Structure formats: structure tokens, C-alpha cells
PDB file of N, CA, C and O in Angstrom:
ATOM      1  N   MET A   1       0.853  -1.173   0.000  1.00  0.00           N
ATOM      2  CA  MET A   1       0.000   0.000   0.000  1.00  0.00           C
ATOM      3  C   MET A   1       0.896   1.232   0.000  1.00  0.00           C
ATOM      4  O   MET A   1       1.720   1.411   0.896  1.00  0.00           O
ATOM      5  N   ALA A   2       0.731   2.063  -0.993  1.00  0.00           N
ATOM      6  CA  ALA A   2       1.512   3.297  -1.085  1.00  0.00           C
ATOM      7  C   ALA A   2       0.642   4.480  -0.657  1.00  0.00           C
ATOM      8  O   ALA A   2      -0.542   4.566  -0.986  1.00  0.00           O
ATOM      9  N   VAL A   3       1.264   5.368   0.073  1.00  0.00           N
ATOM     10  CA  VAL A   3       0.594   6.591   0.500  1.00  0.00           C
ATOM     11  C   VAL A   3       1.413   7.764  -0.017  1.00  0.00           C
ATOM     12  O   VAL A   3       2.610   7.863   0.253  1.00  0.00           O
ATOM     13  N   ASN A   4       0.766   8.646  -0.756  1.00  0.00           N
ATOM     14  CA  ASN A   4       1.434   9.840  -1.274  1.00  0.00           C
ATOM     15  C   ASN A   4       1.162  11.014  -0.338  1.00  0.00           C
ATOM     16  O   ASN A   4       0.018  11.282   0.030  1.00  0.00           O
ATOM     17  N   LEU A   5       2.223  11.699   0.034  1.00  0.00           N
ATOM     18  CA  LEU A   5       2.132  12.855   0.914  1.00  0.00           C
ATOM     19  C   LEU A   5       2.379  14.129   0.114  1.00  0.00           C
ATOM     20  O   LEU A   5       3.314  14.202  -0.682  1.00  0.00           O
ATOM     21  N   THR A   6       1.531  15.128   0.334  1.00  0.00           N
ATOM     22  CA  THR A   6       1.687  16.413  -0.334  1.00  0.00           C
ATOM     23  C   THR A   6       1.643  17.529   0.702  1.00  0.00           C
ATOM     24  O   THR A   6       0.641  17.723   1.391  1.00  0.00           O
ATOM     25  N   TRP A   7       2.755  18.257   0.796  1.00  0.00           N
ATOM     26  CA  TRP A   7       2.829  19.414   1.685  1.00  0.00           C
ATOM     27  C   TRP A   7       2.354  20.639   0.928  1.00  0.00           C
ATOM     28  O   TRP A   7       2.544  20.740  -0.284  1.00  0.00           O
ATOM     29  N   GLY A   8       1.734  21.570   1.644  1.00  0.00           N
ATOM     30  CA  GLY A   8       1.294  22.810   1.028  1.00  0.00           C
ATOM     31  C   GLY A   8       1.414  23.982   1.988  1.00  0.00           C
ATOM     32  O   GLY A   8       1.459  23.806   3.206  1.00  0.00           O
ATOM     33  N   VAL A   9       1.465  25.165   1.425  1.00  0.00           N
ATOM     34  CA  VAL A   9       1.491  26.400   2.209  1.00  0.00           C
ATOM     35  C   VAL A   9       0.122  27.050   2.057  1.00  0.00           C
ATOM     36  O   VAL A   9      -0.283  27.402   0.949  1.00  0.00           O
ATOM     37  N   ALA A  10      -0.592  27.211   3.174  1.00  0.00           N
ATOM     38  CA  ALA A  10      -1.918  27.817   3.142  1.00  0.00           C
ATOM     39  C   ALA A  10      -1.831  29.338   3.253  1.00  0.00           C
ATOM     40  O   ALA A  10      -2.581  30.060   2.596  1.00  0.00           O
ATOM     41  N   ALA A  11      -0.910  29.817   4.088  1.00  0.00           N
ATOM     42  CA  ALA A  11      -0.771  31.264   4.295  1.00  0.00           C
ATOM     43  C   ALA A  11       0.563  31.536   4.986  1.00  0.00           C
ATOM     44  O   ALA A  11       1.157  30.646   5.595  1.00  0.00           O
ATOM     45  N   MET A  12       1.018  32.780   4.881  1.00  0.00           N
ATOM     46  CA  MET A  12       2.226  33.208   5.576  1.00  0.00           C
ATOM     47  C   MET A  12       1.948  34.551   6.239  1.00  0.00           C
ATOM     48  O   MET A  12       1.298  35.423   5.663  1.00  0.00           O
ATOM     49  N   GLU A  13       2.452  34.700   7.461  1.00  0.00           N
ATOM     50  CA  GLU A  13       2.347  35.981   8.158  1.00  0.00           C
ATOM     51  C   GLU A  13       3.710  36.656   8.083  1.00  0.00           C
ATOM     52  O   GLU A  13       4.749  36.007   8.206  1.00  0.00           O
ATOM     53  N   CYS A  14       3.686  37.973   7.878  1.00  0.00           N
ATOM     54  CA  CYS A  14       4.929  38.720   7.677  1.00  0.00           C
ATOM     55  C   CYS A  14       4.987  39.958   8.559  1.00  0.00           C
ATOM     56  O   CYS A  14       3.965  40.540   8.921  1.00  0.00           O
ATOM     57  N   PHE A  15       6.220  40.343   8.893  1.00  0.00           N
ATOM     58  CA  PHE A  15       6.464  41.676   9.415  1.00  0.00           C
ATOM     59  C   PHE A  15       6.545  42.577   8.190  1.00  0.00           C
ATOM     60  O   PHE A  15       7.247  42.244   7.235  1.00  0.00           O
ATOM     61  N   SER A  16       5.846  43.708   8.190  1.00  0.00           N
ATOM     62  CA  SER A  16       5.889  44.576   7.011  1.00  0.00           C
ATOM     63  C   SER A  16       7.295  45.140   6.802  1.00  0.00           C
ATOM     64  O   SER A  16       7.747  45.299   5.668  1.00  0.00           O
ATOM     65  N   HIS A  17       7.981  45.440   7.910  1.00  0.00           N
ATOM     66  CA  HIS A  17       9.374  45.908   7.843  1.00  0.00           C
ATOM     67  C   HIS A  17      10.147  45.290   9.005  1.00  0.00           C
ATOM     68  O   HIS A  17       9.647  45.228  10.128  1.00  0.00           O
ATOM     69  N   LEU A  18      11.330  44.849   8.737  1.00  0.00           N
ATOM     70  CA  LEU A  18      12.233  44.342   9.774  1.00  0.00           C
ATOM     71  C   LEU A  18      13.640  44.754   9.361  1.00  0.00           C
ATOM     72  O   LEU A  18      14.217  44.198   8.427  1.00  0.00           O
ATOM     73  N   GLY A  19      14.175  45.726  10.064  1.00  0.00           N
ATOM     74  CA  GLY A  19      15.465  46.279   9.658  1.00  0.00           C
ATOM     75  C   GLY A  19      15.317  46.922   8.299  1.00  0.00           C
ATOM     76  O   GLY A  19      14.450  47.773   8.097  1.00  0.00           O
ATOM     77  N   THR A  20      16.161  46.517   7.367  1.00  0.00           N
ATOM     78  CA  THR A  20      16.099  47.078   6.014  1.00  0.00           C
ATOM     79  C   THR A  20      15.248  46.239   5.064  1.00  0.00           C
ATOM     80  O   THR A  20      15.144  46.553   3.878  1.00  0.00           O
ATOM     81  N   TYR A  21      14.639  45.171   5.583  1.00  0.00           N
ATOM     82  CA  TYR A  21      13.864  44.262   4.733  1.00  0.00           C
ATOM     83  C   TYR A  21      12.368  44.532   4.854  1.00  0.00           C
ATOM     84  O   TYR A  21      11.888  45.053   5.861  1.00  0.00           O
ATOM     85  N   GLN A  22      11.641  44.160   3.791  1.00  0.00           N
ATOM     86  CA  GLN A  22      10.187  44.266   3.774  1.00  0.00           C
ATOM     87  C   GLN A  22       9.578  42.879   3.636  1.00  0.00           C
ATOM     88  O   GLN A  22      10.171  41.978   3.044  1.00  0.00           O
ATOM     89  N   ASP A  23       8.372  42.727   4.199  1.00  0.00           N
ATOM     90  CA  ASP A  23       7.605  41.473   4.073  1.00  0.00           C
ATOM     91  C   ASP A  23       8.432  40.267   4.498  1.00  0.00           C
ATOM     92  O   ASP A  23       8.699  39.369   3.700  1.00  0.00           O
ATOM     93  N   VAL A  24       8.831  40.259   5.760  1.00  0.00           N
ATOM     94  CA  VAL A  24       9.661  39.184   6.316  1.00  0.00           C
ATOM     95  C   VAL A  24       8.748  38.150   6.966  1.00  0.00           C
ATOM     96  O   VAL A  24       8.048  38.455   7.932  1.00  0.00           O
ATOM     97  N   VAL A  25       8.755  36.930   6.437  1.00  0.00           N
ATOM     98  CA  VAL A  25       7.886  35.855   6.925  1.00  0.00           C
ATOM     99  C   VAL A  25       8.334  35.428   8.321  1.00  0.00           C
ATOM    100  O   VAL A  25       9.515  35.179   8.562  1.00  0.00           O
ATOM    101  N   PHE A  26       7.354  35.350   9.246  1.00  0.00           N
ATOM    102  CA  PHE A  26       7.671  34.862  10.585  1.00  0.00           C
ATOM    103  C   PHE A  26       6.773  33.705  11.016  1.00  0.00           C
ATOM    104  O   PHE A  26       7.037  33.082  12.044  1.00  0.00           O
ATOM    105  N   LYS A  27       5.720  33.403  10.257  1.00  0.00           N
ATOM    106  CA  LYS A  27       4.843  32.294  10.594  1.00  0.00           C
ATOM    107  C   LYS A  27       4.241  31.720   9.316  1.00  0.00           C
ATOM    108  O   LYS A  27       3.863  32.463   8.411  1.00  0.00           O
ATOM    109  N   VAL A  28       4.155  30.385   9.250  1.00  0.00           N
ATOM    110  CA  VAL A  28       3.618  29.702   8.067  1.00  0.00           C
ATOM    111  C   VAL A  28       2.481  28.782   8.502  1.00  0.00           C
ATOM    112  O   VAL A  28       2.637  27.976   9.418  1.00  0.00           O
ATOM    113  N   SER A  29       1.348  28.911   7.840  1.00  0.00           N
ATOM    114  CA  SER A  29       0.233  27.990   7.997  1.00  0.00           C
ATOM    115  C   SER A  29       0.401  26.931   6.904  1.00  0.00           C
ATOM    116  O   SER A  29       0.424  27.254   5.716  1.00  0.00           O
ATOM    117  N   TRP A  30       0.517  25.666   7.314  1.00  0.00           N
ATOM    118  CA  TRP A  30       0.830  24.601   6.354  1.00  0.00           C
ATOM    119  C   TRP A  30      -0.226  23.500   6.396  1.00  0.00           C
ATOM    120  O   TRP A  30      -0.987  23.379   7.356  1.00  0.00           O
ATOM    121  N   THR A  31      -0.252  22.702   5.331  1.00  0.00           N
ATOM    122  CA  THR A  31      -1.117  21.522   5.263  1.00  0.00           C
ATOM    123  C   THR A  31      -0.285  20.325   4.815  1.00  0.00           C
ATOM    124  O   THR A  31       0.721  20.471   4.121  1.00  0.00           O
ATOM    125  N   LEU A  32      -0.724  19.150   5.223  1.00  0.00           N
ATOM    126  CA  LEU A  32      -0.119  17.899   4.758  1.00  0.00           C
ATOM    127  C   LEU A  32      -1.269  16.948   4.440  1.00  0.00           C
ATOM    128  O   LEU A  32      -2.062  16.596   5.314  1.00  0.00           O
ATOM    129  N   THR A  33      -1.346  16.539   3.178  1.00  0.00           N
ATOM    130  CA  THR A  33      -2.412  15.643   2.732  1.00  0.00           C
ATOM    131  C   THR A  33      -1.812  14.295   2.357  1.00  0.00           C
ATOM    132  O   THR A  33      -0.823  14.217   1.629  1.00  0.00           O
ATOM    133  N   ALA A  34      -2.440  13.221   2.877  1.00  0.00           N
ATOM    134  CA  ALA A  34      -2.025  11.854   2.567  1.00  0.00           C
ATOM    135  C   ALA A  34      -3.123  11.198   1.743  1.00  0.00           C
ATOM    136  O   ALA A  34      -4.301  11.277   2.088  1.00  0.00           O
ATOM    137  N   VAL A  35      -2.729  10.547   0.649  1.00  0.00           N
ATOM    138  CA  VAL A  35      -3.682   9.850  -0.206  1.00  0.00           C
ATOM    139  C   VAL A  35      -3.232   8.397  -0.347  1.00  0.00           C
ATOM    140  O   VAL A  35      -2.103   8.130  -0.756  1.00  0.00           O
ATOM    141  N   ASN A  36      -4.119   7.458  -0.005  1.00  0.00           N
ATOM    142  CA  ASN A  36      -3.860   6.034  -0.159  1.00  0.00           C
ATOM    143  C   ASN A  36      -4.102   5.672  -1.622  1.00  0.00           C
ATOM    144  O   ASN A  36      -5.209   5.842  -2.133  1.00  0.00           O
ATOM    145  N   ASP A  37      -3.059   5.170  -2.298  1.00  0.00           N
ATOM    146  CA  ASP A  37      -3.159   4.849  -3.720  1.00  0.00           C
ATOM    147  C   ASP A  37      -4.180   3.753  -4.021  1.00  0.00           C
ATOM    148  O   ASP A  37      -4.810   3.773  -5.079  1.00  0.00           O
ATOM    149  N   GLU A  38      -4.352   2.805  -3.114  1.00  0.00           N
ATOM    150  CA  GLU A  38      -5.262   1.680  -3.359  1.00  0.00           C
ATOM    151  C   GLU A  38      -6.726   2.056  -3.168  1.00  0.00           C
ATOM    152  O   GLU A  38      -7.579   1.690  -3.976  1.00  0.00           O
ATOM    153  N   THR A  39      -7.010   2.786  -2.100  1.00  0.00           N
ATOM    154  CA  THR A  39      -8.402   3.062  -1.760  1.00  0.00           C
ATOM    155  C   THR A  39      -8.855   4.459  -2.139  1.00  0.00           C
ATOM    156  O   THR A  39     -10.054   4.722  -2.232  1.00  0.00           O
ATOM    157  N   GLY A  40      -7.910   5.350  -2.357  1.00  0.00           N
ATOM    158  CA  GLY A  40      -8.248   6.735  -2.639  1.00  0.00           C
ATOM    159  C   GLY A  40      -8.594   7.532  -1.393  1.00  0.00           C
ATOM    160  O   GLY A  40      -8.919   8.716  -1.484  1.00  0.00           O
ATOM    161  N   ALA A  41      -8.528   6.895  -0.232  1.00  0.00           N
ATOM    162  CA  ALA A  41      -8.831   7.589   1.023  1.00  0.00           C
ATOM    163  C   ALA A  41      -7.816   8.708   1.253  1.00  0.00           C
ATOM    164  O   ALA A  41      -6.629   8.557   0.963  1.00  0.00           O
ATOM    165  N   THR A  42      -8.302   9.827   1.777  1.00  0.00           N
ATOM    166  CA  THR A  42      -7.417  10.959   2.040  1.00  0.00           C
ATOM    167  C   THR A  42      -7.552  11.405   3.488  1.00  0.00           C
ATOM    168  O   THR A  42      -8.593  11.237   4.124  1.00  0.00           O
ATOM    169  N   ALA A  43      -6.483  11.968   3.974  1.00  0.00           N
ATOM    170  CA  ALA A  43      -6.474  12.578   5.308  1.00  0.00           C
ATOM    171  C   ALA A  43      -5.612  13.824   5.211  1.00  0.00           C
ATOM    172  O   ALA A  43      -4.572  13.822   4.553  1.00  0.00           O
ATOM    173  N   THR A  44      -6.049  14.884   5.866  1.00  0.00           N
ATOM    174  CA  THR A  44      -5.302  16.133   5.846  1.00  0.00           C
ATOM    175  C   THR A  44      -5.111  16.629   7.265  1.00  0.00           C
ATOM    176  O   THR A  44      -6.023  16.578   8.090  1.00  0.00           O
ATOM    177  N   THR A  45      -3.918  17.105   7.529  1.00  0.00           N
ATOM    178  CA  THR A  45      -3.639  17.762   8.795  1.00  0.00           C
ATOM    179  C   THR A  45      -3.068  19.135   8.482  1.00  0.00           C
ATOM    180  O   THR A  45      -2.583  19.378   7.377  1.00  0.00           O
ATOM    181  N   GLN A  46      -3.125  20.009   9.435  1.00  0.00           N
ATOM    182  CA  GLN A  46      -2.602  21.348   9.215  1.00  0.00           C
ATOM    183  C   GLN A  46      -1.955  21.851  10.488  1.00  0.00           C
ATOM    184  O   GLN A  46      -2.191  21.325  11.575  1.00  0.00           O
ATOM    185  N   GLY A  47      -1.150  22.859  10.337  1.00  0.00           N
ATOM    186  CA  GLY A  47      -0.482  23.427  11.496  1.00  0.00           C
ATOM    187  C   GLY A  47       0.016  24.823  11.211  1.00  0.00           C
ATOM    188  O   GLY A  47      -0.100  25.345  10.102  1.00  0.00           O
ATOM    189  N   LEU A  48       0.572  25.408  12.252  1.00  0.00           N
ATOM    190  CA  LEU A  48       1.133  26.748  12.176  1.00  0.00           C
ATOM    191  C   LEU A  48       2.536  26.668  12.748  1.00  0.00           C
ATOM    192  O   LEU A  48       2.721  26.248  13.890  1.00  0.00           O
ATOM    193  N   GLU A  49       3.517  27.066  11.968  1.00  0.00           N
ATOM    194  CA  GLU A  49       4.922  26.952  12.387  1.00  0.00           C
ATOM    195  C   GLU A  49       5.587  28.321  12.345  1.00  0.00           C
ATOM    196  O   GLU A  49       5.502  29.042  11.351  1.00  0.00           O
ATOM    197  N   SER A  50       6.246  28.659  13.439  1.00  0.00           N
ATOM    198  CA  SER A  50       7.028  29.893  13.483  1.00  0.00           C
ATOM    199  C   SER A  50       8.309  29.706  12.701  1.00  0.00           C
ATOM    200  O   SER A  50       8.892  28.622  12.701  1.00  0.00           O
ATOM    201  N   VAL A  51       8.745  30.753  12.041  1.00  0.00           N
ATOM    202  CA  VAL A  51       9.971  30.725  11.251  1.00  0.00           C
ATOM    203  C   VAL A  51      11.053  31.477  12.020  1.00  0.00           C
ATOM    204  O   VAL A  51      10.870  32.633  12.401  1.00  0.00           O
ATOM    205  N   ALA A  52      12.170  30.814  12.242  1.00  0.00           N
ATOM    206  CA  ALA A  52      13.289  31.475  12.910  1.00  0.00           C
ATOM    207  C   ALA A  52      13.892  32.506  11.966  1.00  0.00           C
ATOM    208  O   ALA A  52      14.172  32.211  10.804  1.00  0.00           O
ATOM    209  N   ILE A  53      14.086  33.699  12.470  1.00  0.00           N
ATOM    210  CA  ILE A  53      14.678  34.759  11.652  1.00  0.00           C
ATOM    211  C   ILE A  53      16.149  34.857  12.001  1.00  0.00           C
ATOM    212  O   ILE A  53      16.514  35.222  13.118  1.00  0.00           O
ATOM    213  N   ASP A  54      16.989  34.527  11.033  1.00  0.00           N
ATOM    214  CA  ASP A  54      18.436  34.540  11.222  1.00  0.00           C
ATOM    215  C   ASP A  54      19.014  35.708  10.421  1.00  0.00           C
ATOM    216  O   ASP A  54      19.108  35.635   9.196  1.00  0.00           O
ATOM    217  N   PRO A  55      19.403  36.790  11.116  1.00  0.00           N
ATOM    218  CA  PRO A  55      19.902  37.960  10.389  1.00  0.00           C
ATOM    219  C   PRO A  55      21.182  37.696   9.598  1.00  0.00           C
ATOM    220  O   PRO A  55      21.527  38.466   8.703  1.00  0.00           O
ATOM    221  N   SER A  56      21.890  36.605   9.927  1.00  0.00           N
ATOM    222  CA  SER A  56      23.132  36.306   9.196  1.00  0.00           C
ATOM    223  C   SER A  56      22.871  35.465   7.938  1.00  0.00           C
ATOM    224  O   SER A  56      23.765  35.304   7.107  1.00  0.00           O
ATOM    225  N   ALA A  57      21.657  34.932   7.798  1.00  0.00           N
ATOM    226  CA  ALA A  57      21.330  34.115   6.624  1.00  0.00           C
ATOM    227  C   ALA A  57      20.955  35.025   5.455  1.00  0.00           C
ATOM    228  O   ALA A  57      20.465  36.135   5.662  1.00  0.00           O
ATOM    229  N   PRO A  58      21.183  34.557   4.236  1.00  0.00           N
ATOM    230  CA  PRO A  58      20.781  35.353   3.068  1.00  0.00           C
ATOM    231  C   PRO A  58      19.267  35.572   3.083  1.00  0.00           C
ATOM    232  O   PRO A  58      18.508  34.670   3.438  1.00  0.00           O
ATOM    233  N   PHE A  59      18.837  36.765   2.701  1.00  0.00           N
ATOM    234  CA  PHE A  59      17.412  37.100   2.687  1.00  0.00           C
ATOM    235  C   PHE A  59      16.855  36.894   1.287  1.00  0.00           C
ATOM    236  O   PHE A  59      17.434  37.339   0.295  1.00  0.00           O
ATOM    237  N   THR A  60      15.714  36.206   1.230  1.00  0.00           N
ATOM    238  CA  THR A  60      15.008  36.029  -0.037  1.00  0.00           C
ATOM    239  C   THR A  60      13.785  36.943  -0.019  1.00  0.00           C
ATOM    240  O   THR A  60      12.936  36.802   0.861  1.00  0.00           O
ATOM    241  N   PRO A  61      13.671  37.877  -0.965  1.00  0.00           N
ATOM    242  CA  PRO A  61      12.484  38.732  -1.010  1.00  0.00           C
ATOM    243  C   PRO A  61      11.209  37.895  -1.118  1.00  0.00           C
ATOM    244  O   PRO A  61      11.199  36.833  -1.741  1.00  0.00           O
ATOM    245  N   TYR A  62      10.147  38.387  -0.509  1.00  0.00           N
ATOM    246  CA  TYR A  62       8.872  37.669  -0.482  1.00  0.00           C
ATOM    247  C   TYR A  62       8.452  37.203  -1.880  1.00  0.00           C
ATOM    248  O   TYR A  62       8.039  36.056  -2.047  1.00  0.00           O
ATOM    249  N   ALA A  63       8.552  38.060  -2.859  1.00  0.00           N
ATOM    250  CA  ALA A  63       8.121  37.729  -4.224  1.00  0.00           C
ATOM    251  C   ALA A  63       8.942  36.600  -4.842  1.00  0.00           C
ATOM    252  O   ALA A  63       8.498  35.962  -5.796  1.00  0.00           O
ATOM    253  N   ASP A  64      10.137  36.349  -4.304  1.00  0.00           N
ATOM    254  CA  ASP A  64      11.010  35.315  -4.850  1.00  0.00           C
ATOM    255  C   ASP A  64      10.958  33.996  -4.083  1.00  0.00           C
ATOM    256  O   ASP A  64      11.607  33.027  -4.477  1.00  0.00           O
ATOM    257  N   LEU A  65      10.187  33.950  -2.986  1.00  0.00           N
ATOM    258  CA  LEU A  65      10.084  32.711  -2.212  1.00  0.00           C
ATOM    259  C   LEU A  65       9.413  31.627  -3.042  1.00  0.00           C
ATOM    260  O   LEU A  65       8.485  31.899  -3.804  1.00  0.00           O
ATOM    261  N   THR A  66       9.889  30.400  -2.890  1.00  0.00           N
ATOM    262  CA  THR A  66       9.240  29.260  -3.531  1.00  0.00           C
ATOM    263  C   THR A  66       8.523  28.437  -2.465  1.00  0.00           C
ATOM    264  O   THR A  66       8.874  28.483  -1.286  1.00  0.00           O
ATOM    265  N   GLU A  67       7.526  27.691  -2.893  1.00  0.00           N
ATOM    266  CA  GLU A  67       6.813  26.835  -1.946  1.00  0.00           C
ATOM    267  C   GLU A  67       7.772  25.821  -1.331  1.00  0.00           C
ATOM    268  O   GLU A  67       7.683  25.536  -0.137  1.00  0.00           O
ATOM    269  N   ASP A  68       8.687  25.273  -2.130  1.00  0.00           N
ATOM    270  CA  ASP A  68       9.659  24.313  -1.604  1.00  0.00           C
ATOM    271  C   ASP A  68      10.527  24.931  -0.507  1.00  0.00           C
ATOM    272  O   ASP A  68      10.823  24.275   0.492  1.00  0.00           O
ATOM    273  N   GLN A  69      10.933  26.178  -0.688  1.00  0.00           N
ATOM    274  CA  GLN A  69      11.755  26.862   0.309  1.00  0.00           C
ATOM    275  C   GLN A  69      10.973  27.028   1.619  1.00  0.00           C
ATOM    276  O   GLN A  69      11.503  26.778   2.702  1.00  0.00           O
ATOM    277  N   VAL A  70       9.726  27.446   1.508  1.00  0.00           N
ATOM    278  CA  VAL A  70       8.903  27.673   2.701  1.00  0.00           C
ATOM    279  C   VAL A  70       8.588  26.340   3.387  1.00  0.00           C
ATOM    280  O   VAL A  70       8.628  26.258   4.615  1.00  0.00           O
ATOM    281  N   ILE A  71       8.275  25.300   2.615  1.00  0.00           N
ATOM    282  CA  ILE A  71       8.049  23.967   3.191  1.00  0.00           C
ATOM    283  C   ILE A  71       9.321  23.497   3.908  1.00  0.00           C
ATOM    284  O   ILE A  71       9.234  22.849   4.951  1.00  0.00           O
ATOM    285  N   GLY A  72      10.476  23.810   3.370  1.00  0.00           N
ATOM    286  CA  GLY A  72      11.740  23.474   4.030  1.00  0.00           C
ATOM    287  C   GLY A  72      11.846  24.131   5.397  1.00  0.00           C
ATOM    288  O   GLY A  72      12.320  23.510   6.348  1.00  0.00           O
ATOM    289  N   TRP A  73      11.408  25.389   5.506  1.00  0.00           N
ATOM    290  CA  TRP A  73      11.404  26.073   6.802  1.00  0.00           C
ATOM    291  C   TRP A  73      10.478  25.353   7.776  1.00  0.00           C
ATOM    292  O   TRP A  73      10.820  25.156   8.942  1.00  0.00           O
ATOM    293  N   VAL A  74       9.292  24.958   7.284  1.00  0.00           N
ATOM    294  CA  VAL A  74       8.316  24.268   8.124  1.00  0.00           C
ATOM    295  C   VAL A  74       8.904  22.956   8.638  1.00  0.00           C
ATOM    296  O   VAL A  74       8.864  22.676   9.836  1.00  0.00           O
ATOM    297  N   LYS A  75       9.447  22.156   7.724  1.00  0.00           N
ATOM    298  CA  LYS A  75      10.016  20.862   8.114  1.00  0.00           C
ATOM    299  C   LYS A  75      11.174  21.035   9.085  1.00  0.00           C
ATOM    300  O   LYS A  75      11.318  20.252  10.024  1.00  0.00           O
ATOM    301  N   SER A  76      11.988  22.038   8.870  1.00  0.00           N
ATOM    302  CA  SER A  76      13.098  22.313   9.778  1.00  0.00           C
ATOM    303  C   SER A  76      12.574  22.658  11.167  1.00  0.00           C
ATOM    304  O   SER A  76      13.107  22.187  12.172  1.00  0.00           O
ATOM    305  N   GLY A  77      11.534  23.477  11.220  1.00  0.00           N
ATOM    306  CA  GLY A  77      10.949  23.855  12.499  1.00  0.00           C
ATOM    307  C   GLY A  77      10.302  22.689  13.217  1.00  0.00           C
ATOM    308  O   GLY A  77      10.385  22.582  14.440  1.00  0.00           O
ATOM    309  N   LEU A  78       9.655  21.808  12.454  1.00  0.00           N
ATOM    310  CA  LEU A  78       9.003  20.637  13.057  1.00  0.00           C
ATOM    311  C   LEU A  78      10.035  19.616  13.553  1.00  0.00           C
ATOM    312  O   LEU A  78       9.824  18.951  14.567  1.00  0.00           O
ATOM    313  N   GLY A  79      11.130  19.503  12.840  1.00  0.00           N
ATOM    314  CA  GLY A  79      12.163  18.525  13.199  1.00  0.00           C
ATOM    315  C   GLY A  79      12.001  17.222  12.440  1.00  0.00           C
ATOM    316  O   GLY A  79      10.890  16.833  12.078  1.00  0.00           O
ATOM    317  N   THR A  80      13.104  16.563  12.206  1.00  0.00           N
ATOM    318  CA  THR A  80      13.128  15.339  11.402  1.00  0.00           C
ATOM    319  C   THR A  80      12.227  14.245  11.974  1.00  0.00           C
ATOM    320  O   THR A  80      11.508  13.586  11.223  1.00  0.00           O
ATOM    321  N   GLU A  81      12.256  14.048  13.274  1.00  0.00           N
ATOM    322  CA  GLU A  81      11.480  12.976  13.884  1.00  0.00           C
ATOM    323  C   GLU A  81       9.982  13.147  13.640  1.00  0.00           C
ATOM    324  O   GLU A  81       9.303  12.188  13.274  1.00  0.00           O
ATOM    325  N   LEU A  82       9.468  14.342  13.838  1.00  0.00           N
ATOM    326  CA  LEU A  82       8.048  14.593  13.630  1.00  0.00           C
ATOM    327  C   LEU A  82       7.680  14.510  12.151  1.00  0.00           C
ATOM    328  O   LEU A  82       6.634  13.955  11.812  1.00  0.00           O
ATOM    329  N   VAL A  83       8.509  15.044  11.273  1.00  0.00           N
ATOM    330  CA  VAL A  83       8.243  14.984   9.838  1.00  0.00           C
ATOM    331  C   VAL A  83       8.211  13.527   9.364  1.00  0.00           C
ATOM    332  O   VAL A  83       7.370  13.171   8.538  1.00  0.00           O
ATOM    333  N   ASP A  84       9.108  12.686   9.870  1.00  0.00           N
ATOM    334  CA  ASP A  84       9.158  11.279   9.471  1.00  0.00           C
ATOM    335  C   ASP A  84       7.955  10.477   9.961  1.00  0.00           C
ATOM    336  O   ASP A  84       7.621   9.443   9.383  1.00  0.00           O
ATOM    337  N   GLN A  85       7.305  10.951  11.026  1.00  0.00           N
ATOM    338  CA  GLN A  85       6.118  10.243  11.521  1.00  0.00           C
ATOM    339  C   GLN A  85       5.026  10.326  10.493  1.00  0.00           C
ATOM    340  O   GLN A  85       3.936   9.795  10.706  1.00  0.00           O
TER     341      GLN A  85
END
């Protein structure tokens, strides 16, 4: 039985200005949907994850963010053990 998992970004909360940057993401509302390939049954969970702001890390402007990048922040915040569950 194969289960396909799909992560998604539902919304992002931003500081309008933080230092010299604009629209700095500090919280992500995410979804995770599981679909059973055999039965078609689906289950969805959702959560809200705070994003650590690291002033020494390169800044990506809001308009240039990718869903994969934001999902990476979510998974990092959740931790490997929880993501693997």
C-alpha cells in the first residue's frame, strides 16, 4: 500500500518591515495531505509553524520565495522525527 504525501502552504504571516527588509515571513500555515493509492482515502492535517529569523542568513524577497523553500522552513521547524512520523 503506497501513500502519497503532499505538503502545502496555506498562508504566511509577515512583518511589514524588519530592519532594512520588507515582508519578512515569521509564521507559516501549512497543510499535509495523505492519499492512499489503493483506496483513494485521504487525510489532511494542518499546522502553524514559526519561522526562525536569522539575520546572518541570506534574505530572499517575499516575491522570490518558492513553496519548496517555505516547506523546508516548516520541516526544519518541526524537526526530522516529527516529519518522518
